[in-house]
LOFINU-134818 format. One record per residue: residue number from 0; residue in one letter; x, y, z of N, C-alpha, C, CB in turn. Coordinates in nm, 2 decimals, padded with zeros to 4 digits, always signed. Glycine has a CB too. Layout:
// residues N
+-----+--------+--------+--------+--------+--------+--------+--------+--------+--------+--------+--------+--------+--------+
: num : residu :    n.u :    n.v :    n.w :   ca.u :   ca.v :   ca.w :    c.u :    c.v :    c.w :   cb.u :   cb.v :   cb.w :
+-----+--------+--------+--------+--------+--------+--------+--------+--------+--------+--------+--------+--------+--------+
: NUM :      a :      X :      Y :      Z :      X :      Y :      Z :      X :      Y :      Z :      X :      Y :      Z :
...
+-----+--------+--------+--------+--------+--------+--------+--------+--------+--------+--------+--------+--------+--------+
This chain:
// residues 73
+-----+--------+--------+--------+--------+--------+--------+--------+--------+--------+--------+--------+--------+--------+
: num : residu :    n.u :    n.v :    n.w :   ca.u :   ca.v :   ca.w :    c.u :    c.v :    c.w :   cb.u :   cb.v :   cb.w :
+-----+--------+--------+--------+--------+--------+--------+--------+--------+--------+--------+--------+--------+--------+
:   0 :      m : +00.12 : +00.25 : -02.49 : +00.06 : +00.32 : -02.39 : -00.01 : +00.26 : -02.28 : -00.03 : +00.39 : -02.44 :
:   1 :      v : -00.08 : +00.14 : -02.30 : -00.12 : +00.06 : -02.19 : -00.03 : +00.02 : -02.10 : -00.18 : -00.03 : -02.22 :
:   2 :      d : +00.09 : -00.02 : -02.13 : +00.22 : -00.08 : -02.07 : +00.25 : +00.06 : -01.97 : +00.36 : -00.13 : -02.19 :
:   3 :      t : +00.26 : +00.19 : -02.03 : +00.28 : +00.29 : -01.93 : +00.19 : +00.31 : -01.82 : +00.28 : +00.39 : -01.99 :
:   4 :      i : +00.04 : +00.30 : -01.87 : -00.04 : +00.31 : -01.76 : -00.05 : +00.21 : -01.65 : -00.15 : +00.34 : -01.80 :
:   5 :      r : -00.03 : +00.11 : -01.69 : +00.00 : -00.04 : -01.59 : +00.11 : +00.02 : -01.50 : +00.07 : -00.20 : -01.69 :
:   6 :      r : +00.23 : +00.05 : -01.56 : +00.33 : +00.06 : -01.50 : +00.28 : +00.18 : -01.36 : +00.44 : +00.10 : -01.60 :
:   7 :      y : +00.22 : +00.27 : -01.41 : +00.17 : +00.38 : -01.32 : +00.09 : +00.33 : -01.21 : +00.09 : +00.47 : -01.39 :
:   8 :      v : -00.02 : +00.23 : -01.24 : -00.12 : +00.18 : -01.16 : -00.03 : +00.10 : -01.05 : -00.24 : +00.08 : -01.24 :
:   9 :      d : +00.06 : +00.02 : -01.11 : +00.13 : -00.06 : -01.02 : +00.23 : -00.01 : -00.93 : +00.19 : -00.13 : -01.08 :
:  10 :      a : +00.29 : +00.09 : -00.97 : +00.37 : +00.19 : -00.88 : +00.27 : +00.24 : -00.76 : +00.44 : +00.33 : -00.97 :
:  11 :      t : +00.15 : +00.29 : -00.79 : +00.05 : +00.36 : -00.70 : +00.02 : +00.27 : -00.62 : -00.07 : +00.42 : -00.76 :
:  12 :      v : -00.03 : +00.12 : -00.66 : -00.07 : +00.03 : -00.55 : +00.06 : -00.02 : -00.46 : -00.13 : -00.10 : -00.61 :
:  13 :      a : +00.18 : +00.00 : -00.53 : +00.30 : -00.04 : -00.45 : +00.31 : +00.02 : -00.33 : +00.41 : -00.03 : -00.52 :
:  14 :      v : +00.32 : +00.21 : -00.37 : +00.30 : +00.28 : -00.28 : +00.18 : +00.28 : -00.16 : +00.32 : +00.36 : -00.33 :
:  15 :      a : +00.05 : +00.25 : -00.20 : -00.02 : +00.26 : -00.12 : -00.02 : +00.14 : -00.03 : -00.11 : +00.29 : -00.17 :
:  16 :      v : +00.03 : +00.04 : -00.04 : +00.06 : -00.09 : +00.03 : +00.17 : -00.04 : +00.14 : +00.11 : -00.21 : -00.06 :
:  17 :      m : +00.28 : +00.01 : +00.07 : +00.37 : +00.07 : +00.19 : +00.32 : +00.18 : +00.29 : +00.50 : +00.15 : +00.13 :
:  18 :      a : +00.22 : +00.26 : +00.26 : +00.22 : +00.35 : +00.33 : +00.10 : +00.28 : +00.42 : +00.20 : +00.49 : +00.26 :
:  19 :      l : +00.01 : +00.21 : +00.37 : -00.10 : +00.11 : +00.47 : +00.00 : +00.03 : +00.56 : -00.22 : -00.01 : +00.38 :
:  20 :      l : +00.09 : -00.02 : +00.57 : +00.15 : -00.09 : +00.63 : +00.23 : +00.01 : +00.72 : +00.23 : -00.18 : +00.55 :
:  21 :      g : +00.27 : +00.12 : +00.68 : +00.36 : +00.20 : +00.77 : +00.26 : +00.28 : +00.86 : +00.46 : +00.29 : +00.70 :
:  22 :      i : +00.14 : +00.30 : +00.81 : +00.01 : +00.36 : +00.91 : -00.02 : +00.26 : +01.03 : -00.14 : +00.37 : +00.81 :
:  23 :      m : -00.01 : +00.14 : +00.99 : -00.06 : +00.02 : +01.07 : +00.04 : +00.03 : +01.15 : -00.09 : -00.13 : +00.99 :
:  24 :      s : +00.17 : +00.01 : +01.15 : +00.29 : -00.02 : +01.24 : +00.27 : +00.12 : +01.33 : +00.46 : -00.03 : +01.14 :
:  25 :      g : +00.26 : +00.22 : +01.28 : +00.23 : +00.33 : +01.36 : +00.12 : +00.33 : +01.47 : +00.20 : +00.43 : +01.27 :
:  26 :      v : +00.04 : +00.31 : +01.42 : -00.11 : +00.29 : +01.52 : -00.08 : +00.22 : +01.62 : -00.24 : +00.21 : +01.45 :
:  27 :      v : -00.02 : +00.07 : +01.58 : +00.02 : -00.02 : +01.67 : +00.10 : +00.01 : +01.78 : +00.08 : -00.09 : +01.61 :
:  28 :      a : +00.23 : +00.08 : +01.71 : +00.33 : +00.11 : +01.82 : +00.27 : +00.24 : +01.91 : +00.49 : +00.16 : +01.74 :
:  29 :      a : +00.19 : +00.33 : +01.88 : +00.11 : +00.44 : +01.93 : +00.04 : +00.35 : +02.03 : +00.01 : +00.52 : +01.81 :
:  30 :      g : -00.03 : +00.27 : +02.00 : -00.12 : +00.17 : +02.10 : -00.05 : +00.13 : +02.22 : -00.16 : +00.04 : +02.05 :
:  31 :      l : +00.07 : +00.06 : +02.18 : +00.17 : -00.03 : +02.28 : +00.24 : +00.08 : +02.38 : +00.31 : -00.12 : +02.19 :
:  32 :      t : +00.28 : +00.17 : +02.31 : +00.41 : +00.26 : +02.38 : +00.33 : +00.39 : +02.42 : +00.56 : +00.30 : +02.26 :
:  33 :      g : +00.27 : +00.46 : +02.32 : +00.23 : +00.60 : +02.32 : +00.30 : +00.70 : +02.32 : +00.17 : +00.62 : +02.40 :
:  34 :      d : +00.45 : +00.66 : +02.28 : +00.57 : +00.76 : +02.24 : +00.55 : +00.79 : +02.12 : +00.71 : +00.70 : +02.24 :
:  35 :      s : +00.53 : +00.93 : +02.08 : +00.51 : +00.96 : +01.96 : +00.65 : +00.94 : +01.84 : +00.47 : +01.10 : +01.98 :
:  36 :      k : +00.76 : +00.97 : +01.92 : +00.90 : +00.93 : +01.86 : +00.89 : +00.78 : +01.79 : +01.02 : +00.93 : +01.99 :
:  37 :      l : +00.88 : +00.68 : +01.89 : +00.89 : +00.56 : +01.86 : +00.76 : +00.52 : +01.76 : +00.90 : +00.49 : +01.99 :
:  38 :      t : +00.64 : +00.59 : +01.75 : +00.54 : +00.57 : +01.65 : +00.60 : +00.62 : +01.50 : +00.40 : +00.66 : +01.69 :
:  39 :      v : +00.64 : +00.72 : +01.50 : +00.69 : +00.79 : +01.40 : +00.83 : +00.68 : +01.31 : +00.74 : +00.95 : +01.47 :
:  40 :      l : +00.88 : +00.63 : +01.41 : +01.00 : +00.56 : +01.38 : +00.97 : +00.41 : +01.32 : +01.10 : +00.55 : +01.51 :
:  41 :      a : +00.86 : +00.36 : +01.38 : +00.82 : +00.24 : +01.35 : +00.73 : +00.25 : +01.21 : +00.74 : +00.18 : +01.48 :
:  42 :      a : +00.66 : +00.34 : +01.20 : +00.60 : +00.39 : +01.07 : +00.69 : +00.40 : +00.99 : +00.55 : +00.51 : +01.07 :
:  43 :      v : +00.82 : +00.45 : +00.98 : +00.89 : +00.48 : +00.86 : +00.99 : +00.37 : +00.83 : +00.96 : +00.61 : +00.86 :
:  44 :      v : +01.00 : +00.26 : +00.95 : +01.08 : +00.16 : +00.94 : +00.99 : +00.06 : +00.85 : +01.13 : +00.11 : +01.07 :
:  45 :      a : +00.87 : +00.06 : +00.88 : +00.78 : -00.04 : +00.82 : +00.77 : +00.00 : +00.66 : +00.63 : -00.02 : +00.89 :
:  46 :      f : +00.76 : +00.16 : +00.63 : +00.75 : +00.19 : +00.52 : +00.85 : +00.17 : +00.40 : +00.73 : +00.28 : +00.54 :
:  47 :      v : +00.98 : +00.19 : +00.47 : +01.13 : +00.14 : +00.43 : +01.10 : -00.01 : +00.39 : +01.25 : +00.14 : +00.55 :
:  48 :      l : +01.12 : -00.08 : +00.52 : +01.12 : -00.23 : +00.47 : +01.03 : -00.28 : +00.35 : +01.08 : -00.31 : +00.59 :
:  49 :      t : +00.89 : -00.24 : +00.38 : +00.78 : -00.30 : +00.27 : +00.84 : -00.23 : +00.12 : +00.58 : -00.24 : +00.33 :
:  50 :      g : +00.91 : -00.13 : +00.13 : +00.98 : -00.09 : -00.03 : +01.09 : -00.19 : -00.05 : +01.06 : +00.08 : -00.03 :
:  51 :      v : +01.16 : -00.21 : +00.03 : +01.25 : -00.30 : +00.01 : +01.25 : -00.45 : -00.05 : +01.29 : -00.30 : +00.11 :
:  52 :      v : +01.14 : -00.49 : +00.04 : +01.08 : -00.63 : -00.01 : +01.03 : -00.61 : -00.13 : +00.97 : -00.69 : +00.08 :
:  53 :      l : +00.94 : -00.51 : -00.20 : +00.87 : -00.51 : -00.32 : +01.00 : -00.47 : -00.40 : +00.73 : -00.42 : -00.33 :
:  54 :      m : +01.11 : -00.39 : -00.38 : +01.19 : -00.40 : -00.48 : +01.29 : -00.54 : -00.52 : +01.27 : -00.29 : -00.47 :
:  55 :      v : +01.32 : -00.60 : -00.41 : +01.36 : -00.73 : -00.43 : +01.28 : -00.83 : -00.52 : +01.35 : -00.78 : -00.30 :
:  56 :      r : +01.13 : -00.82 : -00.49 : +01.07 : -00.90 : -00.54 : +01.04 : -00.89 : -00.69 : +00.97 : -00.89 : -00.47 :
:  57 :      l : +01.05 : -00.72 : -00.74 : +01.06 : -00.68 : -00.87 : +01.16 : -00.72 : -00.93 : +01.06 : -00.55 : -00.90 :
:  58 :      w : +01.30 : -00.72 : -00.87 : +01.43 : -00.74 : -00.91 : +01.43 : -00.88 : -00.97 : +01.53 : -00.72 : -00.78 :
:  59 :      r : +01.39 : -00.97 : -00.86 : +01.38 : -01.13 : -00.89 : +01.29 : -01.16 : -01.01 : +01.32 : -01.21 : -00.77 :
:  60 :      m : +01.20 : -01.09 : -01.01 : +01.09 : -01.13 : -01.14 : +01.12 : -01.10 : -01.28 : +00.95 : -01.06 : -01.13 :
:  61 :      t : +01.24 : -01.00 : -01.25 : +01.24 : -00.94 : -01.38 : +01.41 : -00.97 : -01.45 : +01.20 : -00.75 : -01.36 :
:  62 :      r : +01.46 : -01.07 : -01.35 : +01.58 : -01.13 : -01.42 : +01.56 : -01.24 : -01.51 : +01.68 : -01.17 : -01.32 :
:  63 :      r : +01.64 : -01.23 : -01.60 : +01.64 : -01.36 : -01.70 : +01.69 : -01.48 : -01.63 : +01.74 : -01.35 : -01.83 :
:  64 :      p : +01.64 : -01.61 : -01.65 : +01.71 : -01.72 : -01.62 : +01.82 : -01.74 : -01.69 : +01.64 : -01.81 : -01.62 :
:  65 :      v : +01.93 : -01.82 : -01.63 : +02.07 : -01.86 : -01.69 : +02.06 : -01.99 : -01.74 : +02.20 : -01.85 : -01.59 :
:  66 :      l : +02.05 : -01.99 : -01.89 : +02.01 : -02.15 : -01.91 : +02.15 : -02.22 : -01.90 : +01.93 : -02.19 : -02.07 :
:  67 :      p : +02.14 : -02.33 : -01.84 : +02.27 : -02.43 : -01.84 : +02.34 : -02.45 : -01.98 : +02.22 : -02.59 : -01.78 :
:  68 :      p : +02.44 : -02.46 : -01.98 : +02.53 : -02.51 : -02.11 : +02.48 : -02.61 : -02.17 : +02.66 : -02.56 : -02.09 :
:  69 :      g : +02.47 : -02.62 : -02.30 : +02.45 : -02.73 : -02.40 : +02.54 : -02.84 : -02.39 : +02.46 : -02.68 : -02.55 :
:  70 :      p : +02.48 : -02.95 : -02.44 : +02.58 : -03.05 : -02.44 : +02.70 : -03.06 : -02.53 : +02.52 : -03.15 : -02.45 :
:  71 :      a : +02.82 : -03.09 : -02.49 : +02.96 : -03.06 : -02.55 : +02.94 : -03.17 : -02.68 : +03.10 : -03.10 : -02.43 :
:  72 :      v : +02.99 : -03.08 : -02.78 : +02.96 : -03.17 : -02.89 : +03.10 : -03.21 : -02.96 : +02.85 : -03.09 : -03.00 :
+-----+--------+--------+--------+--------+--------+--------+--------+--------+--------+--------+--------+--------+--------+
């Protein structure tokens, strides 16, 4: 049960990080350009790219290392 709760907490933190970076990039884009379409696009792109980076990190952490072959006997 603790593993399940930990997974939900980790997923919530990941989504919060994705949303925070998306919102920050949207605010920066709005401050620099003032264009609402560009603001939304920047926020969505930052959200998706953060999700991709987190998924790649998770994938690399969960892969099992391949052991080199043993000595020939």
